[in-house]
C-alpha positions in Angstrom: -77.3 2.2 -25.2 -77.4 -0.8 -26.3 -74.6 -2.5 -23.3 -77.0 -0.6 -21.2 -80.1 -3.0 -21.9 -78.0 -5.4 -22.4 -76.5 -5.8 -18.6 -80.1 -4.7 -17.6 -81.8 -7.9 -19.1 -78.5 -10.5 -17.8 -79.3 -8.6 -14.4 -82.8 -9.2 -14.4 -82.7 -12.8 -16.0 -85.2 -11.2 -18.7 -83.7 -13.1 -21.8 -86.4 -13.8 -24.6 -86.1 -15.4 -27.9 -85.9 -13.4 -31.4 -89.4 -13.6 -32.4 -90.6 -12.7 -28.8 -88.1 -9.7 -29.0 -89.8 -8.6 -32.4 -93.3 -8.6 -31.4 -92.3 -7.0 -28.4 -90.9 -4.2 -30.4 -93.7 -4.3 -33.0 -96.4 -3.7 -30.0 -94.5 -0.9 -28.3 -94.4 1.0 -31.7 -97.9 0.5 -31.8 -98.5 2.0 -28.4 -96.4 4.8 -29.3 -98.0 5.7 -32.3 -101.3 5.0 -30.0 -100.1 8.3 -28.2 -99.2 9.9 -30.7 -102.8 10.0 -31.9 -104.1 10.8 -28.2 -102.1 13.8 -28.4 -103.7 15.2 -31.9 -107.3 14.1 -30.2 -107.1 12.1 -33.8 -105.7 14.5 -35.7 -108.4 17.0 -34.6 -105.5 19.4 -32.9 -102.2 20.1 -33.8 -99.2 17.7 -32.4 -98.0 18.4 -28.9 -95.6 15.8 -27.6 -96.2 15.3 -24.0 -94.9 12.6 -21.0 -96.6 9.6 -22.0 -95.2 10.2 -25.5 -91.4 10.2 -24.1 -91.8 7.0 -21.9 -93.5 4.9 -24.8 -90.3 6.3 -26.9 -88.0 5.5 -24.0 -89.8 1.8 -24.5 -89.8 1.6 -28.0 -85.8 2.1 -27.3 -85.7 -0.6 -25.3 -87.5 -2.9 -26.9 -85.1 -2.3 -30.5 -81.6 -2.7 -28.3 -82.9 -6.3 -26.5 -83.8 -7.0 -30.3 -80.1 -6.4 -31.6 -78.6 -8.2 -28.3 -80.4 -11.0 -29.5 -79.6 -11.1 -32.8 -75.9 -10.2 -31.5 -76.3 -7.3 -33.7 -74.2 -4.5 -33.2 -76.4 -1.5 -33.2 -73.9 1.3 -33.4 -72.6 -0.2 -36.7 -75.6 -0.9 -38.3 -76.4 2.5 -37.8 -73.7 3.8 -39.0 -73.9 1.2 -42.0 -77.8 2.3 -42.3 -76.0 6.2 -42.3 -73.8 5.8 -44.8 -76.1 3.7 -47.0 -78.9 7.0 -46.9 -75.9 9.5 -47.8 -74.4 7.5 -50.6 -78.1 7.0 -52.4 -78.8 10.9 -51.5 -75.4 11.9 -53.2 -76.0 9.6 -56.0 -79.8 10.8 -56.1 -80.9 13.8 -54.3 -82.9 11.8 -51.9 -82.4 8.5 -49.1 -85.1 6.1 -50.4 -84.4 2.9 -52.4 -86.7 4.1 -55.0 -88.1 0.3 -54.8 
């Protein structure tokens, strides 16, 4: 998926600096959070996913993979490293949190 995003960025000339990519990711996560809140009427009803939430999640993925592209970090390798770290913590402590 990271290559798909990188190709899109290159095709449409959407290169950006790392700081802007990071701020864009945070902004998209905020928009996802807002749609989740709206779907529950700000906590007054049960959560129900919808198309707006799916679209915002897609925007988050795009922004995350674009940030990986600009940082020259392989997203698959980073995820695999995180899963290994969490697995090791779970096997050692019975949970995945760092406990810090």
